[in-house]
C-alpha positions in Angstrom: 7.9 -30.9 19.2 7.9 -29.4 16.2 6.2 -31.9 14.2 6.2 -32.9 10.2 6.3 -30.3 7.9 4.9 -30.2 3.8 6.2 -28.9 1.0 6.3 -24.8 0.8 3.6 -23.8 -1.6 4.3 -23.3 -5.4 3.3 -20.0 -7.3 2.2 -20.0 -10.7 0.9 -16.5 -9.5 3.6 -14.4 -10.9 3.1 -14.8 -14.0 -0.2 -14.1 -14.3 0.1 -10.8 -11.9 3.1 -9.7 -14.8 0.6 -10.5 -17.5 -2.4 -8.4 -16.3 0.5 -5.7 -15.2 1.4 -5.5 -18.6 -2.0 -5.3 -20.2 -3.0 -2.4 -17.9 0.3 -0.1 -18.5 -1.0 -0.6 -22.3 -4.2 0.9 -21.9 -4.7 4.2 -23.4 -7.6 4.9 -24.3 -7.8 8.7 -26.2 -12.5 9.8 -25.7 -12.3 12.8 -27.4 -11.9 16.1 -29.0 -8.3 15.2 -28.3 -8.3 14.5 -24.7 -6.6 11.2 -24.3 -7.1 9.3 -21.2 -3.3 7.5 -20.4 -4.1 5.6 -17.1 -1.9 2.7 -15.5 -5.0 0.9 -14.1 -5.3 -2.7 -14.4 -4.4 -1.8 -12.0 -3.0 7.3 11.5 0.4 7.6 9.4 3.4 4.7 9.6 4.4 4.2 13.1 8.8 3.9 13.6 9.6 0.4 11.9 11.6 -0.7 15.5 8.3 -0.6 17.2 7.4 -3.3 15.1 11.1 -5.0 14.9 13.1 -2.5 12.9 14.0 -5.1 10.3 13.9 -5.0 7.3 13.6 -8.8 6.4 11.1 -10.3 7.4 12.9 -13.3 8.3 12.4 -17.4 7.3 9.3 -17.7 5.2 9.5 -21.2 4.7 7.4 -23.0 7.3 6.3 -26.4 5.2 8.5 -27.8 4.1 10.5 -30.0 6.0 12.0 -29.6 9.4 16.0 -29.5 9.8 15.5 -29.6 13.9 17.8 -30.7 16.0 17.2 -33.2 19.0 16.8 -31.1 22.0 16.3 -31.7 26.0 14.9 -28.5 26.2 11.3 -28.1 28.4 10.2 -24.6 27.7 6.8 -25.0 27.2 6.6 -28.9 26.6 2.8 -29.1 27.5 0.2 -26.5 27.3 -0.4 -25.8 30.9 0.8 -22.1 29.9 -1.6 -21.8 27.3 -4.8 -19.9 27.1 -8.2 -21.9 29.6 -11.7 -21.3 29.5 -11.3 -18.7 32.2 -8.6 -16.7 30.7 -10.8 -16.4 27.4 -13.5 -14.3 29.9 -11.4 -11.1 29.0 -12.6 -11.6 25.6 -16.0 -11.3 26.5 -17.8 -11.4 29.5 -21.2 -12.9 27.9 -21.7 -16.6 28.0 -19.3 -19.3 28.3 -15.8 -20.1 27.0 -14.4 -23.0 26.1 -11.7 -24.8 24.9 -12.6 -26.6 21.2 -8.7 -28.2 20.7 -5.5 -28.3 21.3 -2.7 -29.1 18.7 0.9 -29.8 19.1 3.5 -29.7 16.2 2.4 -33.2 15.2 -1.1 -32.4 14.8 -1.5 -28.6 14.5 -3.2 -27.4 11.0 -1.3 -24.7 7.9 -3.5 -22.3 8.6 -4.6 -21.3 12.2 -5.0 -17.3 12.3 -5.4 -15.0 10.0 -3.3 -14.7 7.5 -1.4 -17.1 7.9 1.3 -17.8 5.4 2.5 -21.1 6.5 2.4 -23.8 8.9 4.9 -22.9 11.5 6.9 -19.3 11.5 9.7 -20.7 12.5 10.2 -24.0 10.8 13.4 -25.3 12.8 12.3 -23.9 16.2 11.5 -26.1 19.5 7.4 -27.0 19.7 4.3 -25.1 18.4 0.7 -24.9 20.3 -2.4 -24.3 18.5 -5.1 -24.2 20.9 -8.7 -23.0 20.3 -11.4 -21.8 21.7 -15.2 -20.6 21.1 -17.7 -18.8 23.2 -21.2 -20.9 23.0 -23.5 -18.4 23.3 -22.3 -15.9 21.3 -20.5 -17.8 18.9 -17.2 -16.1 19.0 -14.6 -18.2 18.3 -10.8 -17.6 19.5 -7.1 -19.1 18.6 -3.9 -19.7 20.2 -0.9 -19.9 18.4 2.6 -20.8 20.1 6.0 -21.1 17.9 8.9 -21.8 20.2 12.6 -20.5 19.2 15.5 -22.7 20.5 17.2 -18.9 21.4 16.0 -15.5 21.7 17.5 -14.6 18.5 15.5 -16.6 16.0 12.1 -16.0 18.3 13.0 -11.9 17.2 13.5 -13.3 13.3 9.8 -15.2 13.6 8.3 -12.7 15.4 9.2 -10.4 12.4 8.1 -13.4 10.5 4.8 -13.2 11.7 4.1 -9.5 11.6 5.4 -10.0 7.6 2.4 -12.4 7.2 0.0 -9.8 8.4 1.2 -6.8 7.2 1.3 -8.7 3.6 -1.8 -10.7 4.3 -3.3 -11.8 0.6 -6.8 -14.0 1.7 -9.2 -13.0 -0.5 -12.1 -10.5 0.7 -10.0 -9.5 3.2 -8.7 -5.5 4.4 -7.1 -3.8 7.2 -9.4 -2.4 9.4 -6.9 -0.9 12.1 -3.6 -1.5 13.8 -1.8 -0.7 16.6 1.4 -1.0 18.7 1.1 -2.8 22.3 3.9 -2.3 24.5 3.4 -3.4 28.7 2.7 -7.0 26.3 5.7 -9.5 26.2 9.2 -8.0 24.6 6.7 -6.0 21.9 3.8 -6.6 20.5 0.9 -5.6 17.0 -2.5 -6.0 17.4 -4.1 -6.0 13.5 -7.9 -5.7 12.7 -9.3 -7.6 10.0 -12.3 -7.1 8.1 -13.9 -9.2 5.5 -16.5 -8.2 3.2 -19.5 -5.7 4.7 -22.9 -6.4 5.4 -25.2 -5.2 8.3 -23.0 -6.8 9.9 -19.1 -7.8 9.3 -16.9 -10.7 10.6 -13.5 -9.4 12.4 -10.8 -10.7 13.2 -8.7 -9.2 15.6 -4.9 -10.8 16.1 -2.6 -9.7 18.6 1.0 -11.2 18.2 3.6 -10.8 20.7 6.7 -11.5 21.3 7.9 -13.3 24.1 11.5 -14.5 25.3 11.8 -17.5 23.0 8.0 -17.6 21.7 5.9 -16.0 19.4 2.7 -15.8 20.5 -0.5 -15.3 18.8 -4.2 -14.5 20.0 -6.9 -13.7 17.7 -10.2 -13.0 18.4 -13.1 -13.8 15.5 -16.8 -11.8 15.8 -19.3 -10.1 14.1 -19.8 -6.6 14.7 -21.3 -3.0 13.3 -17.7 -1.4 13.4 -14.6 -2.5 13.9 -13.7 -4.0 17.6 -11.3 -2.1 19.9 -8.6 -4.0 20.9 -9.3 -3.7 24.7 -10.5 -7.5 24.7 -8.0 -8.6 23.3 -4.7 -6.6 24.3 -6.1 -7.9 28.3 -6.4 -11.5 27.3 -2.9 -11.0 25.2 -1.4 -9.9 28.2 -2.8 -12.2 30.8 -1.7 -14.8 28.1 1.7 -14.1 27.9 2.9 -13.3 31.0 1.8 -17.0 31.8 4.6 -18.1 28.6 7.0 -15.6 29.9 7.7 -16.8 33.9 8.8 -20.3 30.9 10.4 -18.2 28.5 11.4 -14.9 30.1 10.8 -11.4 28.4 8.1 -10.2 30.1 7.7 -6.0 29.9 6.3 -5.0 33.3 4.2 -1.5 32.9 -0.1 -1.6 31.9 -0.5 -3.2 28.6 -1.1 -0.5 26.4 -2.1 -0.3 22.7 -1.1 2.3 20.7 -3.0 3.3 16.8 0.1 2.2 14.5 -0.4 0.8 10.8 1.2 -2.5 10.2 4.7 -1.4 8.1 5.0 -2.5 4.7 7.9 -3.1 4.1 7.8 -4.5 0.4 6.6 -1.0 -1.2 7.8 1.7 2.0 5.3 4.9 1.7 2.4 2.6 -0.8 -0.5 0.9 1.0 -0.4 -2.9 0.7 -3.0 -5.2 -0.9 -5.0 -5.5 2.8 -5.4 -1.9 2.5 -7.1 -2.2 -0.8 -11.4 -1.8 -0.9 -13.6 -4.7 -0.5 -15.7 -5.4 -3.3 -18.2 -8.5 -3.3 -17.5 -9.9 -6.5 -13.9 -10.0 -6.6 -13.0 -13.2 -4.3 -9.5 -13.2 -4.9 -6.9 -11.4 -3.6 -5.1 -8.1 -4.7 -1.3 -8.0 -5.8 1.0 -4.6 -6.5 4.2 -3.6 -9.1 6.0 -0.8 -9.6 4.3 1.1 -13.1 5.5 4.2 -14.6 3.6 7.2 -13.5 2.0 9.3 -15.5 -0.7 12.5 -15.4 -4.4 11.2 -14.9 -7.4 10.9 -16.7 -7.4 14.1 -18.2 -9.2 16.2 -15.7 -5.8 16.1 -13.2 -3.4 17.8 -15.2 -0.7 15.9 -12.2 2.2 18.0 -13.7 4.3 15.0 -12.2 8.0 16.4 -13.9 7.2 19.6 -13.3 6.1 19.4 -10.1 9.7 19.1 -8.3 9.0 16.4 -6.6 10.0 12.4 -6.0 7.0 10.7 -7.3 6.2 7.4 -7.8 3.8 5.0 -8.3 2.2 1.5 -7.4 -0.9 -0.4 -9.1 -3.0 -3.3 -7.9 -4.5 -5.8 -10.0 -6.5 -8.8 -8.9 -4.5 -11.2 -12.0 -6.9 -14.7 -10.8 -10.0 -12.8 -11.0 -12.4 -12.7 -14.0 -12.5 -9.0 -14.5 -11.9 -6.8 -17.5 -8.2 -5.9 -18.2 -8.3 -2.3 -16.7 -9.8 -3.3 -13.8 -7.5 -2.1 -11.0 -6.5 0.6 -8.8 -3.2 3.0 -8.9 -1.3 5.2 -5.4 0.9 8.2 -6.9 2.9 9.4 -3.8 4.8 12.5 -4.5 7.3 13.8 -2.0 7.8 17.5 -1.7 10.4 20.0 -0.3 8.0 21.3 2.2 4.6 20.9 3.9 4.0 24.3 2.3 5.1 22.9 -1.3 2.8 19.8 -1.0 -0.7 21.6 -0.1 -0.2 24.6 -3.0 0.0 21.2 -5.4 -3.2 19.1 -4.0 -5.1 22.4 -4.1 -4.3 23.2 -7.5 -5.5 19.7 -8.5 -8.0 20.4 -6.7 -9.0 23.6 -8.6 -8.3 21.8 -11.7 -10.5 18.7 -11.4 -13.0 21.1 -9.5 -13.0 22.9 -13.3 -12.9 20.3 -15.5 -16.1 20.3 -16.8 -15.3 24.0 -18.7 -12.6 23.6 -19.6 -12.8 19.2 -21.2 -16.0 19.4 -23.8 -16.7 15.9 -22.7 -16.2 16.4 -18.9 -18.5 15.5 -16.3 -17.4 15.7 -12.7 -19.1 15.7 -9.4 -18.0 15.3 -5.8 -18.0 11.8 -3.8 -16.3 13.8 -0.5 -13.6 15.1 1.3 -11.1 13.7 3.4 -10.5 15.4 6.7 -8.1 14.5 9.9 -5.5 16.0 11.9 -3.1 15.1 9.4 -5.0 14.6 6.5 -6.7 16.9 3.4 -8.1 15.4 0.6 -11.2 16.0 -2.1 -12.4 13.1 -3.8 -14.4 12.9 -7.5 -16.0 10.7 -10.2 -15.4 12.1 -13.8 -17.3 10.3 -16.7 -15.8 11.3 -20.0 -18.4 10.7 -23.0 -16.8 9.6 -26.3 -19.6 10.6 -28.0 -20.3 7.0 -30.0 -22.2 5.6 -27.3 -19.2 4.9 -24.7 -18.5 6.4 -21.2 -15.5 6.1 -19.5 -15.6 6.5 -15.8 -13.5 7.5 -13.1 -13.1 7.9 -9.0 -10.7 10.1 -8.6 -8.6 11.5 -4.9 -5.8 13.4 -4.4 -5.1 14.6 -0.7 -2.1 15.6 1.3 -0.1 14.8 4.6 2.6 17.0 5.9 5.3 17.2 2.7 3.7 14.6 0.4 0.6 14.3 -1.6 -1.1 11.1 -2.9 -2.8 10.8 -5.8 -5.5 7.8 -6.5 -7.0 6.5 -9.4 -10.1 4.4 -9.9 -12.0 3.3 -12.9 -15.6 2.3 -13.0 -16.4 -0.6 -14.4 -20.0 -2.5 -14.6 -21.1 -4.8 -12.0 -17.3 -3.4 -10.5 -17.3 0.1 -8.5 -17.0 1.5 -4.9 -18.8 3.1 -2.5 -17.9 7.0 -2.1 -17.4 6.1 1.6 -15.0 3.4 0.7 -12.9 5.2 -1.9 -12.6 8.1 0.3 -11.1 5.1 2.8 -9.1 3.8 1.0 -7.9 7.0 -0.6 -7.0 8.6 3.2 -5.0 4.7 4.1 -2.9 6.4 0.8 -2.0 9.2 2.8 -1.4 7.7 5.8 0.9 4.9 4.4 2.7 7.6 2.4 4.4 9.2 5.9 6.9 6.2 4.7 7.5 7.4 1.3 11.4 8.2 1.3 
C-alpha cells in the first residue's frame, strides 16, 4: 500500500535567494588607481541525457501530500520477499556481518530514506513503497533499499526521472557530488551518484544507485567512511542482484554484464553550468547553495575578459547561500563561453592566462599568485589568488580560475572572506567540474 502522505514542504527560500542575489549583483567595489572591481559574487563531461532517461522534465515532484491512489488488486511486490536481504548485502563489503535493521511499507516509510530525497514518495499515486535498512555490525557501514512501485512502466519511467532529478539537484547542506556514473546491464537503465560530506581525515560518502526495473524504481544507498571517494563497483554489484529479484515480478531486466561508465548526473535546470551539488564544501557553511542567472562582467581587474568582444555566446550563473549567516558578497560565479571552434576557445583561455600572469605589472595595487593548474584529457586550466590593496588598510582577495574544454571556456570567481576560503585543491576541483559541465552549454 502507498500509505498516507503528508503535505508537501512549503518554501520561503525563493524570496531569500532573490534578496541575496540582488545584493550580490549590486556589489561594485572601486579598489584604487581607478581600477573597478565589478563582480557578481554573492555569488568527465556530461553524457547524453538519453542515458539518464532523456526527458528534460523531471516528472511529478509532489510526494508528501494526500494520495489519489485508486484501489488495485495488483500483487506486484506485495510482500518483502524480493527485497535485499543480509546475504545479498555481502556484496557491499565482505568484511563483517550484515543484518536487516528495519523494513517499512508505505504506511510507515520515513520522509527521507536516502540521500537528497526531496519528498516521501517519488510516485505519490503508485501501488506501494518499500524501505529496508541494513547495517554491518563490524564496519558500521549502513545501507538502505527504497522501492517505489508504479501502476505501469510509463509512470515508472517518470518516477525514475524524478529520483534522478532529486540527486542531480540535491540541496542537502554540506553534501557534494563527488562522482557520477551511467549503468547498463542493470534493470532498464540506471545511474550511480557518489556524494561526499564535509571532508576530514576521513569523509562520509553516500554511494547511491538508482535503477528503473519495469514498474519499479529502486534506490540502493551504501554509507561508508573513507579517505577517498569509493568506486561504484560494490554498489553496482548489489544493485544488479537486487534488481534481478525485483524484475522477476516487474519485468524490465537488462541482459549483459553490469557496467558503470563515468558521467555526471545531468543538470537539466541550468544546462552547461554547475548544479548546486557541484559547489565546494566549507566547514562554516551548513546551509545549501542555491543558484540564479546573473549579468556577466569583465572580472576583477586582472582578467580583462572582454566578453562582448570575444565573439562567443556566454552566460553567468551565481551561487549563494541565502540561509547562511555570511556577508552579502560571499558566493561563487560560473561564466561559460561557447566559441565557434576549439581553436578560438583555446586562444581565448591563453590570453586570459597571460592577462592574469602579467597583472602585477599592469595593475599597481594588485598582487597575484598562481594556485595551480588543471589538466585532463579534455580540460586545460589555471587558477590564481589575486589581492587588491585599496591603500586605506583594506584588501580584497579573489580566487580566479580559467579553463578550456573543446569549444568552451569557463571562468570562475570566488571572493576570499574572513574564515571563508577554499583550499587550492578544492578550488581547482571546482574549476574542473565547471569545465565538465560546460559540455551541455548550447
